[in-house]
C-alpha positions in Angstrom: 6.1 -11.6 -4.6 7.4 -9.4 -1.8 6.3 -10.1 1.8 4.1 -7.5 3.5 7.0 -6.6 5.9 9.3 -6.0 2.9 6.9 -3.3 1.5 6.9 -1.2 4.7 8.6 2.2 4.0 8.2 1.9 0.3 6.3 4.3 -2.0 3.7 3.5 -4.6 1.3 5.4 -6.8 -2.5 4.9 -7.3 -2.3 3.8 -10.9 0.1 5.4 -13.4 -1.0 9.0 -12.7 -2.6 8.9 -9.2 -1.2 10.3 -6.0 1.8 8.8 -4.2 1.4 6.9 -1.0 3.7 5.4 1.6 3.2 1.9 3.0 3.3 2.3 6.9 2.5 -1.2 8.3 1.0 -4.6 7.7 -2.4 -5.2 9.1 -4.5 -8.3 9.6 -5.6 -11.0 7.2 -8.8 -10.4 5.2 -11.3 -12.9 3.7 -10.1 -14.5 0.5 -6.5 -14.6 1.7 -5.7 -10.9 1.1 -4.1 -8.7 3.8 -4.8 -5.2 4.9 -1.9 -2.7 4.8 -1.9 0.8 6.4 -0.9 3.5 4.0 -0.5 7.3 4.1 -1.5 9.4 1.1 1.3 12.0 0.6 -0.9 14.8 -0.8 -3.5 14.8 1.9 -1.7 13.1 4.9 -4.7 10.8 5.2 -4.0 7.3 6.6 -6.2 4.4 5.5 -6.2 0.6 5.0 -5.6 -0.7 1.5 -5.5 -4.3 0.2 -2.1 -5.9 -0.4 -3.4 -7.2 -3.7 -4.1 -3.7 -4.9 -0.8 -2.4 -3.7 1.0 -5.0 -5.7 -0.8 -3.8 -8.8 0.2 -0.2 -8.3 3.4 1.1 -9.8 6.4 1.9 -7.5 7.4 5.5 -6.9 10.8 6.9 -6.0 
């Protein structure tokens, strides 16, 4: 499993057909051992926090 730092600057997609997002930074630890990651949705430019566990389930892009 890649470290949160290794994912920064990579691109993923929300599911097989969803919009592409870029992983911007690693955030704090969440309950249950998960971690928050800051992402930017390419289509909208929106930045939001997203769980690392969900990122790892999303397909890579580019």
